[in-house]
N, C-alpha and C positions, 0 to 999 in steps of 0.2 A: 613554482611551475608544476601543474598537475600532470600526471601520466595518463595516457589513454591507450587501451589495448583491446584487441579482439580475442585474446587468449582466455578461453573458458575452462581451463584445466582445474581450477579450484571450485567449480560450480557443480551442482547436482540438480536433478529433476526432483522437485519437492515431493511429488507423489511417491517416489521411491523410498523416501525417508519417513514421510508421514502419510501412509496410505489412506487413512480415514479422513483426511482434511478435505473440505469442500472447496472447489475452485470456481470462482466467477470472475474471470479476468476481464475487467471492464474495458481496458484499452485495446483489446482485440475486437471489441464490439463497437457499435456506434452509440451505445448508451453511456456517454461520458461527457464531460464539460465541453469538449471540442465538437462532438457530434459526428466524428468520423473514426474509422479504425486508425490507430496511431502507428506511425512508422516504426518498424522494428519488431512489431508484435505479429509474427508469422503464424503462431499457433496459440490457442487459449490454454497455455500451461504456465505454471509458476516455476521459476528457477531461482536458486539461492546459493550462496556459498555453503560449503559443507558444514562449517561451524554454525552458521545461522540456522540451517535446517535442523541440526541436532538439538540446538537450544529450543527451537520452536516445537520439536517433537516432545520435549520434556514438558513444555507449557501446555501443549495439546493433551497429553496424558493426564496431567493434573486436572484440567477442566472436564475431561470426559468422565472422570470419577464423580464429578459433581453434576453430571447430566448435560454437559454442553459440548458441542462440536465447533471447531473453528471453521470459518469461511474466509478464504483469501481473495482479495480484490486485485492486489498487485504485489509483486515481489521485486526481483531484479528488473530494472528499466534501462534499456539501451540509451546511450548518449544521443543517438539519432532521434529517439522519442522525445527527449527533452528539447532538442532543437525544434521538433515539430510544435511543441507547446509554445516556444518562444516566437516562432514565426506566426503562429495563430494569434498570439497576443499583439503582434504588430498590425494584423489585419483588423482594422477598426469596424468594418461592416459586418463581420461574421459574429453574430450574437444569437445564433439559433437556440443554444441551450441555456441562455441566461435565466429564463424563468425557473429552471430546474436546479441549477447548480450555483448561481451567483446572483440571485434576484435583487439584492440590495447593494451590489457593488458594480462598478464599471470594470471592464476587462483589465485595464492598466493597473487598477488597484490590487488585483490578485497577486501581482509580482511584488509590489511595494509592501503589502501586508504579510508577505511570506507564505501565502497559500500555494504558490507555484514558484519553484526555484529555477534559476537559469542554469544551475548545476546541481543535480539532485543526488542526495545520499542513496537513493534507490540504485543509481548507476554504479555504486561501489559493491552492490550485491548482497548486503546484509540488512537491508531495510524491507519491511513488509507492512502492508495495509490489510487489516482484517477486522472481522466482527465475530459474534457468537450466535449459534443456533441452539435453541432449546430442543433436546432430543425427545422430550415428551410431547410437545406440540408440533414439532417439525417447522417451527417458525423462527425467524431471526429475532434476537432480543431487541427491544425498543431502546435505542441509544439516544433518543431525543433529537437526532438529526440523521439524515441519510449519508452514506459515504460520498465524499467529495462535495458536500454542501459547504461552500466557502462563505462562512458566516461565523459570528462570535458564538452562536449556539453550538458549533462543533468543537469549541475549545473544551478540553477534558474537564476543566474545573468550572465551567459555566454554571451559574446558579439559576439560570432561566430555563431549567428543565425540571421534571418531576423528581421526587425522591427515588422512585423506582428506576428512572432513566439514569440518574447519576450513579446509583448502586450498580447498575449493569455496566456502566463504563468502568467503574472501579474494580469490578470483578475481572474484567478483561485486563485492565492495566496492572493490577496487583499480581496476577499470574505471569504476565510478561516480564515485569520487573524482577520478580523472584527468580526467573530463569535467564536473567542476564540482559534484558532489553531496556532501552531508554525511551520513554515516551516523548512526543512532540507537544509543545504547549498550545498549538492551535488546531490540532486534529486528533480526535479521540481514537482513531483507527491506525495511527502511524507509529511504528516502533523500529528502532535501530539497535542491533547488537552492540552492547557497550564495548566489548573487546573484539571489534570487527577485524578480520584478517587483512583487509586492503583499505586502510583508512585514507590513503592518498592516491588510490588508483581508481580511475573511472573506466568502465568497460563499454564496448560498443559492438558486441556480437548480437545476432537476432534472438528473440525469444522463440525458441523452437526446440523440439526434442533432439534434433540432429546437432545442435550446438554443444550438447553435453554427452551425447551418445555417439561415439566415433566408431 
């Protein structure tokens, strides 16, 4: 039996720990696979457990020396947001964003193939979705597929990408792994802290500054 709680005492505002990180919180916007702002995302900020934020700071510092900045798309995700995804998956007629995020799959396949979880590691607070930006050009690195493209091309080890795109994925992955994160086999952008502090607890407080700033 999993625990659910609204207690955010172990969490921090990511920008307090990693001030140079770029944040593009997609689920606070309408540019995501659902096409609406997702329940629970009250502000476009990233929250993480303190342990995950410190580990991410180390990875970020390592990559900045090499000329890259991290950009975060999602971090802690409330259980209410996951419920929003599940209910959207049941609604067969809503496929507004299919051409952009799952062009070759039906909605129901997204759950069966593991692209969307009915209970997400993000809700434990130590999982993050991110990419890299080249500080010389000011542009995101080409990873071979965009964030949240639910397709085999988004698998980290996919060979149907260019050598440069694969190397960019491995640049991100190697830095994250060296700093204590574990990658996901179907999403190049997804990493979970190996020694996460709440491995069996799922949280459901809103994504907002007030959740961690009392």
